[in-house]
N, C-alpha and C positions, 0 to 999 in steps of 0.2 A: 510481269513486272511485280516486284515486291512492294508492299506498302504496310504501314502499321496503323491500326485504328484501335481506339479505346471503346470497349463495349461495357455496358452495365452487366454485372455478374449474373443477374437473373436472366437476361436475354441470352447471354453466352451459354448458360447452363441449358436453357430450353432449346437453343439451336443445336447444341451437341446431342441432345436426346433425339431431336427430329432427324438429324443426320444419321444417327445410329439406326433409328427405326426404318429409315429409307435406304439403309445400307449404302450410304454415300459419305463423302468426306465433308467436313465443315467448309472447306474451300469451295467445293462444288455447290454446296447449299447457298453460300454467299453469292457465288456467280449467278445461280438461278434467280435469286432474289433481286440482284442488281439488274439482270436482264429484264425481268418482269417490270421492275420499277421504271426503267428507262425506256421501255418499248410501249407501255400502256399509258394512254392519256386519261388521267382520272376524270377530267371534265367530260370527255366523250363517254366514258363508261357510266358516269353518273347520269348523263342525259339519256343514255339508252335505258338505264334502269328506271328512270322516271317515266319514260315513254311506255315501257312495258307495263308499269303499274297503272298508268293512265288508261291504257287500252283494256287491261284487266278490269278496272273499275267500270269502264263503259259497258263491257260485256255483262258484268254482274248486275249493273243497274237496269239492264234490259230484261232481266229475269221476270217471269210472270208469276212466280210463286212468292206471294208476299205474306201468306198466313204462316203463323208459327206452327211447327210440328210438335213442339213440346220436347221433353227430355227423351232421348233414345238410349237404349242399352247397346252394348257392343254388337250383339248379333243383328239388331235392327239397323245399326249403322252400316254394316257390311253386307246386308241382304242384297242379293242381286235380283233385278227384275229384267225380263226380256223387253227390248224396245218395242213399243206399239207401232 
């Protein structure tokens, strides 16, 4: 089915660039976007994101290391230690 929509120039320009980068058509890009928007419930996704963040904060708050280690350089940050 054909339809006509008016898009802001900036969005259309970015969409054309993304379509070209993905080696797809603007039509297919719009279809993908509309499929995503109509099949995903933002309320549910937001609730899942908040739940993950809450669980992460719970895990982090149980950490026993509460003393500061000070500033670390790159090699110290990536230093590997065998598990005890």
